[in-house]
C-alpha positions, 0 to 999 in steps of 0.5 A, spaced: 488 785 402 494 782 402 493 778 409 486 776 406 490 773 400 495 770 403 490 766 408 486 764 401 493 762 398 495 758 404 488 755 405 488 753 397 495 750 398 492 746 404 487 743 400 491 741 394 496 737 399 490 734 402 487 732 396 494 729 393 495 726 400 488 722 399 489 720 392 496 718 394 493 713 399 488 711 394 493 709 389 497 706 395 491 702 397 489 700 390 496 697 389 497 693 395 490 690 394 492 688 387 499 685 389 495 681 395 490 678 390 496 677 385 500 674 390 494 669 392 493 667 385 500 665 385 500 661 391 493 658 389 496 656 382 502 653 386 498 649 390 494 646 385 501 644 381 503 641 387 496 637 388 497 635 381 
């Protein structure tokens, strides 16, 4: 009984870590994507200002 509970607990903890890791990666990817688009917009704006 105790061994089964421990194995179930470890599996739950591993699942939790995996899910949180995936969410963390997703957030990091979204932030990098946003930063990239903002940087591109800034460079485009400065480029347009130079053209003027």
